[in-house]
C-alpha positions in Angstrom: 22.0 -6.3 19.0 20.1 -8.4 21.0 18.1 -11.0 18.8 14.0 -11.3 20.3 11.9 -14.6 19.7 9.7 -12.2 17.4 13.1 -11.3 15.1 14.1 -14.7 15.1 10.7 -16.0 13.7 8.2 -13.2 12.6 10.1 -11.7 9.3 11.5 -14.7 8.2 8.1 -16.6 8.4 6.8 -13.2 6.4 9.4 -13.7 3.9 8.6 -17.0 3.1 4.9 -16.4 3.2 5.5 -14.4 0.3 8.1 -15.9 -1.5 5.0 -19.1 -1.1 2.5 -16.7 -2.7 4.6 -16.2 -5.3 4.8 -19.9 -6.1 1.4 -20.3 -6.4 1.3 -17.4 -8.5 3.9 -19.1 -11.1 2.3 -22.2 -10.8 -1.2 -20.7 -11.9 0.5 -19.1 -14.6 2.1 -22.5 -15.7 -1.3 -24.5 -15.9 -2.4 -21.7 -17.5 0.1 -21.5 -20.4 0.4 -25.3 -20.6 -3.6 -26.0 -20.5 -3.1 -28.0 -17.2 -6.0 -28.4 -15.2 -5.1 -26.7 -11.7 -5.2 -30.3 -9.6 -2.5 -31.3 -11.7 -0.1 -28.8 -10.0 -1.9 -29.1 -6.6 -2.2 -32.6 -6.4 1.8 -33.2 -7.2 4.0 -35.1 -5.0 7.4 -35.7 -5.2 7.1 -38.9 -4.6 4.0 -41.7 -3.7 4.3 -41.1 0.0 5.0 -37.7 0.5 1.8 -35.0 0.5 0.8 -33.2 -2.4 1.7 -29.0 -3.4 -1.7 -28.5 -1.8 -0.9 -29.5 1.5 2.7 -28.1 1.8 1.3 -24.9 1.2 -1.2 -25.5 3.7 1.6 -26.6 6.3 3.3 -23.6 5.3 0.8 -21.5 7.3 0.0 -24.1 10.0 3.6 -24.0 10.9 4.0 -20.2 11.1 0.3 -18.8 12.1 -0.4 -21.9 13.6 2.5 -22.6 15.5 2.2 -19.5 16.9 -1.5 -20.1 18.0 -0.6 -23.6 19.3 1.9 -21.9 21.9 -0.8 -19.0 22.8 -3.1 -22.1 24.3 -0.2 -24.4 25.0 -0.7 -27.4 22.8 -0.2 -27.5 18.8 -1.5 -30.8 17.3 -1.3 -31.0 13.1 -4.7 -29.6 11.4 -6.7 -32.6 9.6 -8.4 -30.1 7.5 -8.0 -30.4 3.6 -5.9 -28.3 1.9 -7.6 -25.9 -0.4 -8.3 -27.9 -3.8 -7.5 -24.3 -6.3 -5.2 -21.7 -6.4 -7.4 -19.0 -4.6 -7.9 -21.3 -1.8 -3.8 -21.6 -1.5 -3.8 -17.8 -2.0 -6.1 -17.3 0.8 -4.4 -19.8 3.1 -1.0 -18.2 2.6 -2.5 -14.4 2.8 -4.0 -15.0 5.9 -1.2 -16.2 7.4 0.2 -12.9 6.3 -2.3 -10.7 8.1 -2.2 -12.6 11.1 1.2 -12.8 11.4 1.5 -8.7 10.6 -0.8 -8.5 13.4 1.3 -10.0 16.1 2.4 -7.9 19.0 6.3 -8.0 19.2 5.9 -8.3 23.4 3.3 -10.5 23.9 4.6 -13.1 21.2 8.5 -12.4 23.3 6.9 -13.5 26.3 5.6 -16.5 25.0 9.0 -18.0 25.0 8.8 -19.5 28.1 5.1 -20.7 27.8 4.7 -24.6 28.3 3.7 -25.8 25.0 3.3 -29.5 23.7 3.2 -30.8 20.5 0.3 -33.9 20.6 -0.9 -35.9 18.1 -2.8 -39.2 18.9 -1.6 -40.7 22.0 1.9 -39.0 21.4 2.9 -35.9 23.5 6.4 -34.0 23.6 7.0 -30.8 26.0 8.3 -27.8 24.8 8.7 -24.2 26.1 7.2 -21.8 23.3 10.6 -20.8 21.9 11.6 -24.3 22.2 8.5 -25.2 20.1 9.0 -22.8 17.7 12.7 -22.5 17.0 13.4 -26.5 16.9 10.0 -28.1 15.4 7.7 -25.4 14.0 10.3 -23.5 12.0 12.1 -26.6 10.5 9.0 -28.2 9.6 7.9 -24.5 8.4 10.7 -24.4 5.9 10.7 -28.1 5.2 6.8 -27.5 3.7 8.2 -24.1 2.1 10.9 -26.6 0.5 9.1 -29.1 -0.6 6.8 -27.3 -2.1 9.5 -25.4 -4.6 10.5 -28.8 -5.0 6.9 -30.3 -6.5 6.7 -27.2 -8.6 10.3 -27.5 -10.0 9.5 -31.1 -10.3 6.8 -30.4 -13.1 8.3 -27.9 -14.8 7.3 -24.7 -13.5 10.2 -22.2 -14.1 12.0 -21.4 -10.7 15.2 -20.3 -9.4 16.5 -19.7 -5.9 15.3 -16.0 -5.7 11.4 -17.4 -5.9 12.1 -19.5 -2.9 13.9 -16.7 -0.7 11.3 -14.1 -1.9 12.0 -10.2 -0.5 15.0 -9.9 1.1 15.6 -8.0 4.2 18.5 -5.7 3.3 20.1 -2.6 4.9 19.1 0.8 3.1 
């Protein structure tokens, strides 16, 4: 079996985005059960110098469909837009990424492998091919932010297990 760029990126992004959407559900239920304001979880951090849960969720979407859009356009720069400040907004961000990923055409996506792409932030420029960017930059960032979102909720006392992070597994039938 040949593994395409599409196969290496899209199904796993969809799996973890679904899991992150489930994390938001659990965070919302926990806040309600404990009588907490949503901001107590959305603004929670693992460490003072790390960005909060809301940013982590936003970044999962940014490094999935946002990374693909960056390759399509030849440049990816981190989004400086604010993250959603309520659970509904976080769900919408994740659901928007899921919907956009489900619409990605396999052949069009695989053709992005050799597309010149750069990461830019301020004066910094980093050149990549599309595949290099997606697999060595965007995908690791995607997993970092998903893991950090999970860890923030665990640190706040939300009852989560490994299956909550893994989401719906893609098993042979």
